[in-house]
Phi, psi and omega in degrees: 000132182287161181299323179302315180289326179294323178297313180291329175299315179294319181298315180293321179293322177294318177300316180296317181295317180296318181288327174294324178291326184280345180296143174268104187284349180279335180261177179295145183296326182259024175288166185297325180289325183270345188297324180293327178286324178294317177296323179293320177296317180297319179291326176292323177294318175298323176296321177296317178298315178297323178299315180290327176294314179295323178295319179295319178296323180290327176290322179293318180292330182284333182285333185276000000 
């Protein structure tokens, strides 16, 4: 994994960790107060998936 991808991997994991910490676990997960954190976690997870897809594509392109 290139350094560029590793930096974004750390950034996305930190975003997920901060938002999991900020969630109010006593209320409903989809309540109005928690919804902004849930959307942020979902976008960070999508970023992680995209990161691994791009890393895989770069490895495939480098072999040819």
